[in-house]
C-alpha positions in Angstrom: 61.1 70.7 88.7 59.7 73.0 91.4 59.3 76.7 90.9 62.2 77.5 93.2 64.4 75.0 91.3 63.5 76.6 88.0 64.3 80.0 89.3 67.7 78.9 90.6 68.5 77.4 87.3 67.5 80.6 85.5 69.7 82.6 87.9 72.7 80.1 87.2 72.3 80.5 83.4 72.1 84.3 83.8 75.3 84.3 85.9 77.1 82.1 83.4 75.9 84.3 80.5 77.4 87.4 82.3 80.6 85.5 83.0 81.0 84.4 79.4 79.9 87.6 77.8 82.6 89.3 75.7 83.8 92.7 76.8 82.3 94.2 73.6 78.8 93.1 74.7 79.3 94.5 78.2 80.7 97.9 77.1 77.7 100.4 76.6 78.8 103.9 77.3 77.9 106.5 74.7 78.3 110.2 74.2 76.9 112.4 71.4 79.3 114.6 69.5 78.8 116.2 66.1 75.4 114.6 65.9 76.8 111.1 66.3 76.5 108.7 69.2 80.1 107.5 70.0 80.9 104.3 71.9 83.6 105.1 74.5 85.2 104.1 77.7 87.1 106.2 80.2 89.0 104.1 82.8 91.4 104.7 85.7 92.3 107.4 88.1 91.1 110.8 87.0 94.0 112.5 88.8 96.5 110.9 86.3 97.3 112.2 82.8 94.8 111.3 80.1 96.0 108.9 77.4 93.6 108.8 74.4 93.9 105.6 72.3 92.9 105.4 68.6 92.1 101.9 67.4 93.8 100.0 64.7 91.9 99.2 61.5 89.0 96.8 61.8 89.2 96.9 65.6 86.8 98.2 68.2 87.8 99.8 71.6 87.9 96.4 73.4 91.1 95.5 71.5 93.1 97.4 74.0 92.3 95.0 76.9 95.8 93.3 76.4 97.6 96.5 77.5 94.9 98.3 79.5 95.9 97.2 83.0 99.5 98.2 82.4 98.6 101.6 81.0 96.2 102.3 83.9 99.2 102.3 86.2 100.2 105.7 84.8 97.2 107.0 82.9 93.5 107.8 82.9 92.7 106.0 79.6 90.1 107.1 77.0 89.1 104.7 74.3 86.5 105.1 71.6 85.2 103.6 68.4 85.7 105.8 65.4 82.6 106.7 63.4 81.1 103.7 61.7 83.1 101.1 63.6 82.3 99.1 66.7 79.1 100.5 68.3 79.6 104.1 67.2 77.2 105.8 64.8 78.2 107.6 61.6 77.2 110.5 59.3 77.4 111.0 55.6 79.9 109.1 53.4 82.1 112.1 52.7 82.8 112.3 56.4 84.8 109.1 56.6 88.1 111.0 56.7 90.9 111.2 59.2 90.2 114.9 59.7 86.7 114.0 60.8 87.9 111.3 63.1 90.4 113.7 64.7 87.6 116.3 65.2 85.4 113.6 66.7 88.1 112.9 69.3 88.4 116.6 70.1 84.7 116.7 70.5 84.6 113.7 72.8 87.4 115.2 74.9 85.5 118.5 75.2 82.2 116.7 76.1 84.1 114.8 78.8 85.8 117.9 80.1 89.3 116.7 79.1 91.4 119.7 78.2 94.5 117.9 77.0 95.7 114.3 76.3 98.6 112.2 75.2 97.0 111.0 71.9 98.3 107.6 70.6 97.2 105.7 67.5 98.4 102.4 66.2 98.6 101.6 62.5 95.5 103.0 60.8 94.7 104.8 64.1 98.1 106.6 63.9 96.8 108.4 60.8 94.0 109.9 62.9 96.5 110.8 65.7 98.6 112.6 63.2 95.6 114.6 61.9 94.7 115.4 65.5 98.1 116.8 66.1 97.8 119.0 63.1 94.3 120.2 63.8 94.2 120.4 67.6 97.8 120.9 68.8 96.6 122.9 71.8 94.8 119.7 73.0 98.0 117.6 73.1 100.5 116.8 75.9 102.3 114.3 73.7 101.8 112.3 70.5 102.3 108.6 69.9 102.4 107.0 66.5 102.9 103.2 66.5 103.2 101.0 63.3 102.7 104.2 61.3 102.8 105.0 57.6 101.1 108.2 56.3 101.6 107.7 52.5 98.7 106.7 50.3 97.9 104.1 49.1 98.5 101.6 51.8 100.5 98.5 50.6 100.3 95.8 53.3 100.6 92.7 51.2 103.6 91.3 53.0 102.4 91.8 56.6 101.1 88.3 57.1 104.5 86.7 56.3 106.4 89.2 58.4 103.9 88.6 61.3 104.5 84.9 61.1 108.3 85.5 61.2 107.9 87.7 64.4 105.7 85.0 66.1 108.4 82.4 65.3 111.1 84.6 66.8 109.0 85.2 69.9 108.4 81.4 70.3 112.2 80.8 70.1 112.7 83.5 72.7 110.2 81.9 75.0 107.5 84.5 74.4 104.1 84.3 72.8 102.1 86.8 70.7 98.6 87.5 71.9 95.8 85.3 70.5 93.3 87.9 69.3 89.7 87.7 70.3 87.1 87.7 67.5 85.1 90.3 69.5 87.9 92.9 69.0 86.6 93.1 65.4 82.9 93.2 66.1 80.8 96.0 64.6 77.2 96.9 64.2 77.1 97.7 60.5 79.3 96.1 57.9 78.9 98.8 55.2 79.7 101.6 57.6 82.8 99.7 59.0 84.1 99.2 55.5 83.6 102.9 54.6 85.4 103.9 57.8 88.6 102.3 56.4 88.6 104.2 53.1 89.9 107.4 54.7 93.4 106.9 53.3 92.1 107.1 49.7 91.3 110.8 49.9 93.9 112.4 52.2 97.5 113.2 51.4 100.7 112.3 53.2 100.9 114.5 56.3 104.3 113.4 57.6 106.2 116.5 56.4 103.7 118.7 58.3 104.5 117.3 61.7 108.0 118.8 62.1 106.8 121.9 63.9 104.9 120.2 66.7 105.6 121.9 70.0 105.0 118.7 72.0 107.0 115.4 72.6 106.5 112.7 69.9 107.0 109.0 70.2 107.2 106.8 67.1 107.6 103.1 67.4 107.3 100.2 64.9 108.0 96.5 64.8 111.2 95.1 63.1 108.9 92.7 61.2 106.5 95.4 59.9 106.3 96.7 56.4 105.8 100.2 57.8 109.2 100.4 59.5 110.9 102.3 56.8 108.0 104.8 56.7 108.0 105.1 60.5 111.7 106.0 60.5 111.2 108.5 57.7 108.5 110.2 59.7 110.6 110.2 62.8 113.5 111.7 61.0 111.3 114.7 59.9 110.3 115.6 63.5 113.1 117.3 65.5 113.5 115.6 68.9 111.3 112.7 68.1 111.9 109.5 70.0 112.0 106.5 67.6 111.9 102.9 68.9 112.2 99.7 66.9 110.3 96.8 68.6 112.2 93.6 68.0 110.3 90.4 67.2 107.2 92.5 66.4 104.9 92.6 63.4 102.1 95.0 62.4 99.7 95.5 65.3 102.5 95.8 67.9 100.4 95.6 71.0 99.2 92.1 70.0 102.8 90.8 69.5 104.5 92.3 72.6 102.0 94.0 74.9 104.5 94.2 77.8 107.0 96.1 75.6 104.2 98.3 74.3 103.2 99.3 77.8 106.9 99.8 78.8 107.5 102.2 75.9 104.4 104.2 76.5 104.7 104.4 80.3 108.4 105.1 80.0 107.8 107.9 77.5 105.6 109.6 80.1 108.4 109.5 82.6 110.9 110.8 80.1 108.8 113.8 79.1 
């Protein structure tokens, strides 16, 4: 093989590697807040309202790719990995709390010169979103809590069966749930990632504290989600809250019906 042929082969392999690389491997923006390097992404038109997304448990910021394009039609979208997860760094063990996660988001927003945002969390991320609302209400334009429960401890033993039921219903209706990518759950440090998901063990139920929020609140949950009763209870405690039940949807609603998720979020912006 000639030198030129060898170089061409190397270029082809390099192009194929880039093409096949997972979004997680290609995402490398960092910002330092509270002494920690946070992995983040800020996408879309900066003239649009900011939507700050908080990941579900065990997921990194690339998990939002199934809904990102739809959300970018209405929003400038901020995503980040909470401390200890994905590519973000972390501090001491006693800082793995929803309060710290909320303060981290506030710090990231400040560092990026974002004054206010529609803050939305799904499942475990909704707990951080609730803490953000309580600790930084002046930084909110609206609050979104999807698949939410705020009571400790978290009992999720029936979610798998309910998810299978939702997928079967979607199949009968001619729809398909999203096939998750393994890379959505990638992280750099296993011990830190595990500790990041112990925050619920040391923080109380905050649902009764949300009633006085001066901003619009959207709560949504799947019909086939163990958290549905808790989500409805939280919604009932917040005057004027919009509460939506997502049919044929299990825990992790964006992965079951991404189109409906986008419709609810974008529609809520229009309504408020």
